[in-house]
C-alpha positions in Angstrom: 48.2 0.1 47.8 44.6 -1.7 48.4 43.2 -3.4 45.4 40.1 -3.7 44.3 38.8 -6.9 43.1 35.5 -5.8 41.7 34.8 -4.0 38.1 34.3 0.0 38.6 32.5 2.1 35.8 33.6 4.9 34.9 32.4 8.6 36.0 31.3 11.9 33.4 30.1 14.9 33.8 27.8 16.3 31.3 26.3 20.2 31.2 23.2 21.3 29.7 23.6 24.8 28.9 20.5 26.8 28.2 20.0 30.5 26.7 18.9 33.0 29.3 15.7 32.8 27.3 15.1 29.4 28.5 15.0 28.5 24.3 18.1 27.6 23.3 20.5 24.9 24.4 24.4 24.4 23.7 25.3 21.4 21.9 28.4 20.1 20.7 28.8 18.4 17.6 31.4 15.1 18.7 34.6 14.5 16.8 35.2 11.4 18.1 33.7 7.9 18.7 30.9 6.9 20.1 29.0 9.0 18.0 31.5 10.9 16.0 29.6 13.8 14.2 26.3 13.4 16.7 25.7 16.3 18.4 25.4 15.8 22.7 26.3 18.1 25.3 29.8 19.5 26.5 31.0 16.5 28.8 33.7 14.1 29.7 35.4 11.9 31.9 36.3 12.9 35.4 40.5 13.1 35.5 42.0 11.3 38.7 43.6 14.8 39.0 40.2 16.9 39.3 39.7 18.0 42.7 35.5 16.6 42.3 33.0 16.3 39.7 31.9 20.1 39.6 35.9 20.2 39.0 35.6 18.2 35.9 32.4 19.6 34.5 33.4 23.2 34.4 37.0 21.6 32.9 35.2 19.7 30.4 32.9 23.0 29.7 35.8 25.2 29.3 37.7 22.7 27.0 34.6 21.9 25.0 33.3 24.9 24.1 35.4 27.8 25.7 33.1 29.0 28.2 33.9 29.9 31.8 32.5 31.5 35.2 28.9 29.6 34.7 27.1 28.4 37.4 26.3 24.6 37.4 23.7 23.2 39.2 23.1 19.8 39.7 20.3 18.2 37.1 21.2 14.1 38.7 22.8 11.0 38.1 22.1 9.0 35.4 23.7 5.2 35.4 21.6 3.0 33.2 23.6 0.2 31.9 23.8 0.9 28.0 24.1 4.4 28.1 27.5 4.6 26.7 28.6 2.0 24.3 32.2 2.4 25.4 31.4 0.8 28.8 29.6 0.9 32.3 29.5 5.0 32.8 27.7 7.0 35.1 27.1 10.5 34.7 26.7 14.0 36.5 24.5 15.9 34.7 24.6 19.8 35.2 22.9 22.6 34.1 23.5 26.3 34.0 22.3 29.7 31.8 23.8 32.2 30.1 23.2 35.0 27.8 24.2 33.9 24.4 24.7 37.4 23.4 27.5 38.1 25.5 29.3 34.6 24.5 30.9 32.7 21.8 31.0 29.2 22.1 33.5 27.1 20.0 34.0 23.4 19.5 37.7 22.7 20.8 39.4 19.6 22.1 37.4 16.4 20.9 34.1 18.6 20.3 34.1 19.3 16.1 31.9 22.3 16.8 29.3 24.1 19.4 26.2 25.6 18.2 22.6 27.0 20.0 19.4 24.9 19.0 16.2 25.7 19.4 14.5 23.2 22.0 11.3 22.8 19.5 14.3 21.8 16.7 16.8 19.4 18.3 18.6 17.5 16.2 18.9 13.6 17.6 21.2 13.5 20.6 24.1 11.0 21.8 24.3 8.6 24.4 20.6 9.5 26.7 21.0 13.0 26.5 17.6 13.2 25.5 16.6 11.9 28.7 19.1 14.1 30.8 17.8 17.2 28.4 13.6 16.3 29.5 15.0 16.2 33.5 17.0 19.3 32.9 13.8 21.5 31.4 12.1 20.1 34.2 14.0 21.8 36.5 13.8 24.7 34.5 
């Protein structure tokens, strides 16, 4: 097996899920550190068993909110140093639209709860999720 002498960053996927009215966004309250009890987007680490980063996004959305079958689109890649206190982490952000009247997200796995928030009344967001949200809103 080839060994690589340079340090490698971790890779994550984050999912910005908007209600179909485009006025609300789904957030999860983090159950673990860092940012325990803070609000963030559903998401998590790329697993070596994931076929690709899109699979990571679909898997994490289902694990943390119970939601599946939602079409996701690329928002962008976020890689600023210090964006994650656990170490150098690159995230690939995705977004989707869903009718909140037809789904019931629930916090599970490492998400303590899931809740829809009006875009004009958001709580402080963990990590660099405010920046990610800005780019996702611009894409709407």
